[in-house]
C-alpha positions, 0 to 999 in steps of 0.5 A: 505474528509479524506477517499477520500483523502486517496484513491487518495493518495493511488492510486498514492502510488500504482503506485509508489510502483509498480515502486519501487518494480517490480517483478514476485510475485507482482500483475499486472494490473491497478486495483490490483495496485490501490487496493494495494496502497489504502490498503497501504495508510490505513495501513500507516494511521492506523500505523501512528495514532497508533504510534502518528505520525498523529493526529486522523482524519489525513491521511498519506501523499504520502511518508507514503502511498508509504511505506505502499504500499511497506509493503503490496506489500512485504506481498503479494509477500511473500504469493503469492510466498508461494502458487506457491511453494507449488503446 
């Protein structure tokens, strides 16, 4: 149930992160935003467990997943912007 819960929270987090950080270099589209949120939720879960904020098997909450999605969005925007400028 932990992975399914992380995916559901990640979906919501991706939508929230997209509203918090709109921009030109950010991914657009429903599917990509959903994937961004899911990856962000997994990043937040992994970092939270590594830092001792979450117990093993415990996933990140909505706020942690949103922060993780924003981090992933920043990284994506950095690399997507770099590729566009180099062409």
